[in-house]
Wavefront OBJ file of the C-alpha trace (Angstrom):
o trace
v 54.307 39.569 -29.294
v 55.144 42.232 -31.853
v 52.785 43.609 -34.521
v 53.405 46.139 -37.267
v 52.928 46.881 -40.960
v 54.920 44.660 -43.374
v 55.626 44.621 -47.094
v 56.429 41.460 -49.021
v 60.112 42.426 -48.855
v 59.854 42.440 -45.045
v 58.311 38.988 -44.926
v 60.448 37.390 -47.654
v 63.709 39.139 -46.824
v 66.061 36.605 -48.495
v 67.471 35.467 -45.157
v 64.395 33.948 -43.483
v 62.625 30.598 -43.863
v 58.852 30.592 -43.414
v 57.760 27.082 -42.495
v 54.145 25.964 -42.748
v 53.629 23.281 -40.063
v 54.430 20.034 -41.863
v 51.163 18.287 -41.028
v 48.950 21.310 -41.577
v 46.020 20.708 -43.871
v 46.306 21.337 -47.589
v 46.082 24.583 -49.497
v 42.343 25.144 -50.023
v 41.879 28.290 -52.113
v 39.980 27.720 -55.339
v 39.019 29.613 -58.489
v 36.785 32.116 -56.705
v 39.667 33.242 -54.485
v 42.235 33.110 -57.332
v 40.041 35.291 -59.545
v 39.514 37.799 -56.749
v 43.270 37.894 -56.117
v 43.995 38.435 -59.818
v 41.365 41.189 -60.030
v 42.936 42.886 -57.016
v 46.385 42.723 -58.615
v 45.122 44.204 -61.911
v 43.336 47.016 -60.021
v 46.472 47.668 -57.985
v 48.511 47.882 -61.196
v 46.139 50.512 -62.567
v 46.259 52.582 -59.394
v 49.427 51.856 -57.406
v 48.804 52.547 -53.733
v 49.156 50.540 -50.519
v 46.975 47.420 -50.727
v 46.171 45.602 -47.465
v 46.122 41.783 -47.715
v 45.304 40.823 -44.132
v 47.276 39.443 -41.220
v 50.323 37.182 -41.197
v 51.138 35.517 -37.864
v 54.605 34.002 -37.421
v 56.345 32.299 -34.523
v 60.121 32.275 -34.071
v 61.651 28.787 -34.247
v 64.771 27.786 -32.320
v 67.866 27.759 -34.534
v 71.131 25.859 -34.301
v 74.677 26.619 -35.332
v 74.739 24.015 -38.115
v 71.754 25.578 -39.886
v 72.360 27.635 -43.022
v 69.480 29.915 -42.071
v 69.495 31.654 -38.733
v 65.883 32.799 -38.897
v 63.149 30.164 -39.190
v 59.562 31.113 -38.437
v 56.447 28.952 -38.308
v 53.454 30.265 -40.261
v 50.637 30.244 -37.730
v 48.206 32.169 -39.933
v 48.661 33.212 -43.564
v 49.280 29.904 -45.346
v 46.693 30.541 -48.060
v 47.800 34.093 -48.870
v 51.537 33.409 -48.776
v 51.136 30.349 -50.985
v 49.013 32.260 -53.503
v 51.474 35.154 -53.604
v 54.344 32.773 -54.364
v 52.428 31.001 -57.127
v 51.184 34.251 -58.662
v 54.567 35.981 -58.743
v 56.306 32.817 -59.952
v 53.993 32.625 -62.966
v 54.257 36.379 -63.595
v 58.071 36.270 -63.508
v 58.126 33.383 -66.001
v 55.720 35.251 -68.283
v 57.914 38.336 -68.142
v 60.906 36.211 -69.051
v 62.751 37.354 -65.957
v 63.034 34.607 -63.347
v 65.573 36.762 -61.541
v 62.635 38.904 -60.384
v 61.569 35.958 -58.230
v 64.860 35.810 -56.333
v 63.384 37.577 -53.283
v 61.265 34.481 -52.587
v 64.431 32.440 -51.982
v 67.349 32.529 -49.552
v 70.319 34.619 -50.647
v 73.040 32.179 -49.522
v 71.605 28.832 -50.586
v 68.943 29.717 -53.187
v 66.529 27.569 -51.138
v 62.805 28.237 -51.503
v 61.906 30.507 -48.606
v 58.419 29.042 -48.050
v 58.591 25.449 -46.790
v 55.259 23.772 -47.435
v 53.289 21.065 -45.630
v 53.468 17.372 -46.486
v 50.352 17.414 -48.683
v 51.507 20.243 -50.946
v 55.302 20.124 -50.688
v 56.017 18.245 -53.938
v 53.617 20.255 -56.118
v 54.664 23.589 -54.631
v 58.397 22.925 -55.010
v 57.931 21.634 -58.563
v 56.334 24.949 -59.542
v 58.901 27.021 -57.674
v 61.735 25.257 -59.591
v 60.292 25.823 -63.084
v 62.442 27.576 -65.675
v 59.548 28.059 -68.092
v 55.778 27.698 -68.179
v 54.564 24.199 -68.946
v 51.764 21.835 -68.063
v 52.217 19.839 -64.866
v 50.236 16.593 -64.467
v 48.199 15.987 -61.338
v 45.229 17.439 -59.500
v 45.319 19.491 -56.319
v 44.678 23.106 -55.432
v 48.359 24.093 -55.713
v 48.468 22.857 -59.305
v 45.026 24.346 -59.908
v 46.228 27.798 -58.849
v 49.309 27.499 -61.073
v 47.182 26.543 -64.083
v 44.670 29.319 -63.367
v 47.371 31.999 -63.221
v 49.141 30.536 -66.252
v 45.904 30.732 -68.263
v 44.623 34.061 -66.977
v 47.480 36.415 -66.142
v 48.065 39.137 -68.727
v 51.662 40.242 -68.062
v 51.089 43.471 -69.995
v 48.671 44.599 -67.276
v 50.951 43.848 -64.334
v 54.214 45.360 -63.153
v 56.054 42.879 -60.893
v 57.905 45.470 -58.821
v 55.020 47.913 -58.395
v 52.875 45.093 -57.030
v 55.627 43.903 -54.685
v 56.123 47.423 -53.398
v 52.456 48.125 -52.638
v 51.174 44.879 -51.097
v 51.057 45.234 -47.303
v 50.158 43.044 -44.319
v 49.779 43.353 -40.606
v 52.573 41.134 -39.337
v 52.366 39.597 -35.871
v 55.483 37.886 -34.480
v 55.623 35.586 -31.473
v 58.970 34.728 -29.946
v 59.827 31.053 -29.455
v 59.016 30.900 -25.714
v 55.495 32.278 -26.159
v 53.042 29.397 -25.943
v 50.869 28.124 -28.770
v 47.731 28.473 -26.655
v 48.234 32.230 -26.649
v 48.618 32.120 -30.412
v 45.523 29.938 -30.664
v 43.517 32.494 -28.664
v 44.876 35.324 -30.797
v 43.896 33.579 -34.009
v 40.415 32.837 -32.691
v 39.995 36.513 -31.811
v 40.761 37.297 -35.453
v 38.104 34.854 -36.623
v 40.515 32.232 -37.992
v 39.476 28.608 -37.431
v 42.221 26.608 -35.717
v 41.436 23.576 -33.581
v 43.337 22.164 -30.659
v 43.791 19.065 -32.816
v 45.769 21.062 -35.410
v 48.133 22.251 -32.700
v 48.455 18.737 -31.282
v 49.152 17.177 -34.670
v 52.157 19.395 -35.238
v 53.275 18.855 -31.644
v 53.173 15.063 -31.912
v 54.827 14.780 -35.335
v 57.609 16.501 -37.270
v 59.022 16.336 -40.795
v 60.886 13.106 -40.012
v 57.788 11.287 -38.720
v 55.835 10.722 -41.920
v 55.269 6.962 -41.473
v 54.471 7.409 -37.783
v 52.058 10.202 -38.674
v 50.312 8.228 -41.412
v 49.762 5.233 -39.132
v 48.675 7.064 -36.010
v 46.952 10.191 -37.315
v 46.158 10.149 -41.008
v 44.704 6.624 -40.918
v 42.436 7.673 -38.073
v 41.507 11.326 -38.526
v 42.221 12.022 -42.209
v 41.834 8.649 -43.924
v 39.215 9.885 -46.390
v 36.655 12.664 -46.782
v 34.113 10.820 -44.641
v 36.604 10.619 -41.770
v 37.533 14.286 -42.123
v 33.868 15.320 -42.139
v 33.197 13.271 -39.007
v 36.055 14.708 -36.989
v 35.472 18.275 -38.236
v 31.763 18.223 -37.407
v 30.817 20.927 -34.918
v 28.805 19.907 -31.870
v 27.025 22.141 -29.377
v 28.877 21.866 -26.073
v 27.306 24.151 -23.515
v 27.316 27.653 -24.951
v 29.937 27.014 -27.614
v 30.481 24.816 -30.660
v 33.352 22.346 -30.640
v 34.498 19.850 -33.235
v 34.260 16.104 -32.663
v 38.045 15.846 -32.708
v 38.386 18.423 -29.925
v 35.676 16.629 -27.931
v 37.657 13.429 -28.353
v 40.962 14.883 -27.173
v 39.300 16.396 -24.132
v 37.578 13.092 -23.281
v 40.771 11.079 -23.749
v 42.734 13.338 -21.422
v 40.029 13.146 -18.754
v 40.294 9.360 -18.808
v 44.086 9.386 -18.618
v 44.340 11.785 -15.696
v 42.186 9.511 -13.518
v 44.774 6.728 -13.839
v 46.115 6.136 -10.319
v 49.427 4.838 -11.615
v 50.277 8.255 -13.062
v 49.814 9.977 -9.685
v 48.472 13.192 -11.141
v 48.513 16.035 -8.624
v 45.119 17.478 -7.753
v 46.076 20.945 -9.001
v 47.166 19.409 -12.322
v 43.887 17.514 -12.614
v 42.026 20.748 -12.155
v 44.095 22.396 -14.881
v 43.759 19.422 -17.247
v 39.973 19.330 -16.897
v 39.603 22.760 -18.521
v 38.658 22.800 -22.178
v 40.011 26.314 -22.729
v 43.702 25.370 -22.358
v 43.590 21.841 -23.730
v 46.722 22.045 -25.862
v 48.795 23.438 -23.023
v 47.375 20.699 -20.781
v 48.576 18.007 -23.186
v 52.068 19.465 -23.352
v 52.344 19.602 -19.580
v 50.797 16.150 -19.135
v 53.231 14.517 -21.572
v 56.294 16.174 -20.063
v 55.431 15.830 -16.369
v 53.459 12.588 -16.258
v 54.317 10.611 -19.390
v 58.121 10.924 -19.434
v 57.821 12.972 -22.609
v 56.965 9.732 -24.436
v 54.818 11.092 -27.264
v 54.888 7.818 -29.157
v 53.376 5.813 -26.295
v 50.619 8.364 -25.857
v 49.909 8.531 -29.589
v 49.505 4.750 -29.672
v 46.755 5.066 -27.080
v 45.229 8.040 -28.888
v 44.872 5.918 -32.021
v 43.096 3.099 -30.162
v 40.732 5.407 -28.292
v 39.982 7.537 -31.365
v 39.052 4.452 -33.379
v 36.677 3.427 -30.589
v 35.304 6.975 -30.284
v 34.218 7.041 -33.907
v 32.568 3.630 -33.576
v 30.614 4.737 -30.504
v 29.628 8.376 -30.940
v 27.201 9.230 -33.726
v 26.211 12.895 -34.176
v 23.870 11.815 -36.994
v 21.607 10.124 -34.436
v 19.489 13.288 -34.419
v 18.349 12.356 -37.926
v 17.876 8.630 -37.237
v 15.279 6.592 -35.403
v 16.339 5.468 -31.924
v 15.396 1.997 -30.686
v 13.128 1.027 -27.809
v 15.958 -0.779 -26.057
v 18.306 1.045 -23.740
v 21.757 1.322 -25.251
v 24.346 3.507 -26.907
v 21.930 4.857 -29.563
v 19.709 6.455 -26.921
v 22.799 7.724 -25.071
v 23.950 9.317 -28.321
v 20.648 11.175 -28.498
v 21.213 12.544 -24.990
v 24.653 13.728 -26.056
v 23.969 15.149 -29.510
v 20.228 15.835 -29.399
v 20.001 17.247 -25.893
v 23.450 18.873 -25.753
v 24.809 16.666 -22.966
v 28.351 16.280 -24.285
v 29.604 16.097 -20.682
v 28.705 12.391 -20.836
v 31.338 11.675 -23.481
v 34.440 10.970 -21.315
v 32.612 8.503 -19.093
v 30.828 6.726 -21.955
v 34.162 6.378 -23.786
v 35.667 4.917 -20.610
v 32.814 2.412 -20.273
v 33.104 1.360 -23.910
v 36.827 0.754 -23.435
v 36.561 -1.178 -20.178
v 33.183 -2.970 -20.090
v 32.990 -5.947 -22.454
v 29.662 -7.365 -21.286
v 27.077 -5.906 -23.684
v 24.141 -6.683 -21.383
v 25.831 -5.031 -18.407
v 26.692 -2.070 -20.593
v 23.120 -1.599 -21.840
v 21.770 -1.936 -18.299
v 24.167 0.790 -17.223
v 23.158 2.986 -20.161
v 19.506 2.579 -19.242
v 20.305 3.724 -15.728
v 22.271 6.714 -16.994
v 19.367 7.684 -19.269
v 16.953 7.415 -16.332
v 19.256 9.518 -14.171
v 19.633 12.274 -16.790
v 15.961 12.351 -17.760
v 14.600 12.391 -14.190
v 16.896 15.286 -13.399
v 15.852 17.040 -16.598
v 12.147 16.654 -15.796
v 12.582 18.253 -12.364
v 14.943 20.916 -13.720
v 17.947 19.833 -11.644
v 21.129 21.649 -12.551
v 23.620 20.054 -14.922
v 26.469 22.300 -13.790
v 28.233 19.510 -11.917
v 28.005 16.918 -14.698
v 31.556 17.707 -15.811
v 32.974 16.610 -12.485
v 30.673 13.586 -12.239
v 31.119 12.180 -15.744
v 34.675 13.344 -16.438
v 36.157 12.594 -13.052
v 34.361 10.755 -10.262
v 32.733 7.879 -12.166
v 35.943 7.187 -14.083
v 38.165 7.459 -11.015
v 35.920 5.024 -9.101
v 35.820 2.590 -12.056
v 32.004 2.541 -12.223
v 31.137 -0.014 -14.920
v 27.772 -1.533 -13.922
v 24.240 -0.392 -13.122
v 24.622 -1.467 -9.504
v 27.883 0.419 -9.054
v 26.360 3.528 -10.620
v 23.295 3.473 -8.368
v 25.416 2.774 -5.283
v 27.634 5.741 -6.093
v 24.721 8.087 -6.831
v 23.113 6.981 -3.553
v 26.047 8.601 -1.755
v 24.984 11.876 -3.414
v 21.472 11.884 -1.907
v 21.873 15.250 -0.208
v 24.213 16.711 -2.800
v 23.979 18.331 -6.180
v 24.220 15.020 -8.090
v 21.384 13.174 -6.345
v 18.721 11.136 -8.157
v 15.256 12.763 -7.921
v 12.497 10.604 -6.444
v 9.554 9.196 -8.383
v 7.260 11.706 -6.678
v 9.509 14.581 -7.684
v 9.414 13.364 -11.276
v 5.602 13.207 -11.201
v 5.490 16.770 -9.889
v 7.895 17.770 -12.652
v 5.487 16.567 -15.342
v 2.810 18.727 -13.752
v 4.797 21.851 -12.982
v 8.180 22.087 -14.734
v 8.577 24.616 -17.533
v 11.416 23.369 -19.685
v 13.239 24.749 -22.688
v 11.785 23.404 -25.935
v 14.644 21.028 -26.729
v 14.445 19.368 -23.315
v 10.648 19.008 -23.465
v 10.890 17.590 -26.975
v 13.609 15.146 -25.870
v 11.596 13.861 -22.902
v 8.506 13.231 -25.027
v 10.540 11.786 -27.913
v 12.331 9.250 -25.713
v 9.026 8.216 -24.135
v 7.579 7.846 -27.643
v 10.505 5.692 -28.744
v 10.075 3.435 -25.720
v 6.293 2.899 -25.863
v 5.818 2.943 -29.631
v 4.350 -0.300 -30.960
v 5.991 -0.632 -34.370
v 3.551 -3.386 -35.367
v 0.698 -0.842 -35.298
v 2.381 1.701 -37.576
v 3.266 1.618 -41.234
v 6.216 3.951 -40.690
v 8.976 3.817 -38.114
v 9.797 6.531 -35.629
v 11.575 9.427 -37.327
v 14.779 11.028 -36.143
v 14.668 13.552 -33.303
v 15.263 16.554 -35.572
v 12.373 15.517 -37.830
v 9.825 16.469 -35.170
v 8.537 19.831 -34.013
v 7.297 20.663 -30.536
v 3.705 21.896 -30.423
v 1.714 23.560 -27.643
v -1.699 21.900 -27.783
v -3.313 24.902 -26.128
v -1.571 27.801 -27.881
v 0.301 30.520 -26.067
v -1.961 33.052 -27.825
v -5.154 31.366 -26.676
v -6.953 34.642 -25.920
v -7.800 35.223 -29.608
v -9.901 32.119 -30.232
v -10.284 30.162 -26.986
v -12.839 30.678 -24.228
v -11.704 32.053 -20.900
v -10.753 29.379 -18.339
v -13.481 28.074 -16.074
v -13.195 28.346 -12.290
v -11.194 27.437 -10.336
v -8.632 28.292 -13.039
v -7.533 31.843 -13.795
v -5.877 33.180 -16.957
v -2.609 33.389 -15.056
v -2.864 29.732 -14.044
v -3.681 28.763 -17.626
v -0.640 30.648 -18.935
v 1.503 28.717 -16.502
v -0.045 25.306 -17.143
v 0.125 25.466 -20.926
v 3.930 25.604 -20.673
v 4.132 22.223 -18.881
v 4.709 18.803 -20.430
v 1.022 17.804 -20.386
v 0.318 20.473 -23.008
v 3.261 19.658 -25.272
v 3.438 17.175 -28.134
v 5.855 16.167 -30.861
v 4.466 16.311 -34.412
v 6.023 15.646 -37.806
v 5.693 19.191 -39.140
v 5.163 22.611 -37.604
v 1.604 23.870 -37.878
v 0.921 26.987 -39.871
v 0.543 29.983 -37.543
v -3.116 30.404 -38.493
v -3.854 26.809 -37.436
v -1.551 26.825 -34.409
v -3.541 29.565 -32.675
v -7.004 28.411 -33.796
v -9.681 27.053 -31.496
v -9.365 23.355 -30.623
v -11.608 21.810 -33.297
v -9.974 23.683 -36.165
v -6.535 23.068 -34.715
v -7.255 19.348 -34.788
v -8.829 19.142 -38.246
v -7.204 22.037 -40.066
v -9.096 23.809 -42.831
v -9.339 23.696 -46.600
v -5.911 25.354 -46.904
v -3.906 24.022 -43.972
v -3.548 20.630 -42.275
v -4.081 20.278 -38.548
v -2.849 18.196 -35.641
v -4.599 15.010 -36.783
v -2.435 14.848 -39.888
v 0.906 15.787 -38.360
v 0.395 13.771 -35.152
v -0.873 10.652 -36.880
v 0.653 7.502 -35.413
v 2.327 9.288 -32.490
v 1.535 7.298 -29.333
v 2.156 10.095 -26.849
v -0.678 12.199 -28.300
v -2.812 9.761 -30.316
v -5.678 9.126 -27.860
v -6.072 12.824 -27.158
v -6.787 13.689 -30.787
v -10.337 12.400 -30.288
v -11.071 14.790 -27.413
v -13.843 17.283 -28.111
v -12.213 19.986 -26.004
v -8.851 20.891 -24.461
v -8.431 22.700 -21.152
v -6.555 22.694 -17.869
v -8.118 19.400 -16.750
v -7.124 17.579 -19.934
v -3.619 19.001 -19.664
v -3.493 17.527 -16.167
v -4.835 14.211 -17.444
v -2.177 13.983 -20.126
v 0.568 14.989 -17.672
v -0.508 12.019 -15.529
v -0.428 9.765 -18.598
v 3.084 10.905 -19.512
v 4.377 10.622 -15.959
v 2.989 7.069 -15.706
v 4.890 6.169 -18.871
v 8.011 7.868 -17.533
v 7.791 5.890 -14.292
v 7.587 2.638 -16.258
v 10.660 3.673 -18.289
v 12.830 5.625 -15.855
v 11.450 4.507 -12.499
v 14.111 1.948 -11.582
l 1 2 3 4 5 6 7 8 9 10 11 12 13 14 15 16 17 18 19 20 21 22 23 24 25 26 27 28 29 30 31 32 33 34 35 36 37 38 39 40 41 42 43 44 45 46 47 48 49 50 51 52 53 54 55 56 57 58 59 60 61 62 63 64 65 66 67 68 69 70 71 72 73 74 75 76 77 78 79 80 81 82 83 84 85 86 87 88 89 90 91 92 93 94 95 96 97 98 99 100 101 102 103 104 105 106 107 108 109 110 111 112 113 114 115 116 117 118 119 120 121 122 123 124 125 126 127 128 129 130 131 132 133 134 135 136 137 138 139 140 141 142 143 144 145 146 147 148 149 150 151 152 153 154 155 156 157 158 159 160 161 162 163 164 165 166 167 168 169 170 171 172 173 174 175 176 177 178 179 180 181 182 183 184 185 186 187 188 189 190 191 192 193 194 195 196 197 198 199 200 201 202 203 204 205 206 207 208 209 210 211 212 213 214 215 216 217 218 219 220 221 222 223 224 225 226 227 228 229 230 231 232 233 234 235 236 237 238 239 240 241 242 243 244 245 246 247 248 249 250 251 252 253 254 255 256 257 258 259 260 261 262 263 264 265 266 267 268 269 270 271 272 273 274 275 276 277 278 279 280 281 282 283 284 285 286 287 288 289 290 291 292 293 294 295 296 297 298 299 300 301 302 303 304 305 306 307 308 309 310 311 312 313 314 315 316 317 318 319 320 321 322 323 324 325 326 327 328 329 330 331 332 333 334 335 336 337 338 339 340 341 342 343 344 345 346 347 348 349 350 351 352 353 354 355 356 357 358 359 360 361 362 363 364 365 366 367 368 369 370 371 372 373 374 375 376 377 378 379 380 381 382 383 384 385 386 387 388 389 390 391 392 393 394 395 396 397 398 399 400 401 402 403 404 405 406 407 408 409 410 411 412 413 414 415 416 417 418 419 420 421 422 423 424 425 426 427 428 429 430 431 432 433 434 435 436 437 438 439 440 441 442 443 444 445 446 447 448 449 450 451 452 453 454 455 456 457 458 459 460 461 462 463 464 465 466 467 468 469 470 471 472 473 474 475 476 477 478 479 480 481 482 483 484 485 486 487 488 489 490 491 492 493 494 495 496 497 498 499 500 501 502 503 504 505 506 507 508 509 510 511 512 513 514 515 516 517 518 519 520 521 522 523 524 525 526 527 528 529 530 531 532 533 534 535 536 537 538 539 540 541 542 543 544 545 546 547 548 549 550 551 552 553 554 555 556 557 558 559 560 561 562 563 564 565 566 567 568 569 570
């Protein structure tokens, strides 16, 4: 890697092609960015001095003897700025009546446009670059929008073409052709530029001669319309980081493929391929070493699995009511509401290979019970990646019975199923993070809720707040605990599930910390628990209690654990 200061004349040197990856997304700058760019150019014209325009990252492309240009570089970062510069200076040169000024943005030998654009913008960009005079161009996209903006707003009397060219500077970073894209990806991320593994894969799978193949196998799946793009671009919490749905999909798909016995994946390769950090490099190695470099065959499978993925996985479930019945909706809540994205590879495998809907829902009920029992007792989730991305897929576990038989072999290991008694103790003693506690109570509520008794259905998970019935700041308005309880024991007990409830709106701080009666009823200015917990089964009966203390917390913990046993006890 080489980095140094560059002028426009260094980047567009009349003997180099800069190629934006053909299937890169479209030019996205809009009027706000165009106006800022124009303002910067007018200020630079008034006070000519070096003007820094950010970083340009290029990667050397292999060249061949028959090529007219011996230097072709892929634009890894800088598409928006380089495109805008070309459009701006093209318009300015036409306004000045001197198209020859624009010659530096072409190749000296062939007069070819030096910036090769992506498939979305190629026609519009080239049309503008070939203009001999300013005129209206029909159509609507951001390339044409930028051209029209500059045509309508540039004052050529304020701008000197050559002074601007001379003073615009960049930090240029060059990668040679044998440096891997993953390194570039990491570099870009360190600079704060958003680039997904999927973007790298798209330009690895397809080239400029694969337009029909691309449209069938990628565009029709991942970029068919705005709704599809929004789905695949949605960021999901995965452990301590955020990852897009499309990256989650590609990781899950690879985990399924590498468990295929017929491919005979080496154990060291499986370990490498299971890592999310080097996913693009894993795909390249997997295709070359285990798929006979047959990109087309793999892409066919990608299309089928991706279509299924979108049908199955619903990040919006956090805003939707979940049903009483075990099934994929409740599994989706575990994944997207309780940040258990490690389930995704296995669930995708089940959806692909288990056709019996009853068997599938039985299995999903068992998986929910397994996850929730472990959550209640605070069992570690650190080995879920191996379990749900590797072992269950490798062993072709597709039914409830198979799942339980396999987990039974883990009785003394990290993946074991906690006992009923352990779960009961968890309701009495475990101190969970708020999201986990809220999820446990919410899923119990969804299971026991009698819809015939309520005028409104259960709300989505994110529509509820978690409330401590006895407040953490109880000392201000609550009596001291009665023997045998001590303040220290109270502080511990109020953090357990028996003292926690889901309500439809957070209580005002003044009500949250009030004594029990006021907390229930509210006051003339603020509503209390009775309003925001109305119709919620998991707290309803307790809203008639005249007091709340350690014994009632214990009573409610027993109530919740009894419900949990009836739901997750099998």
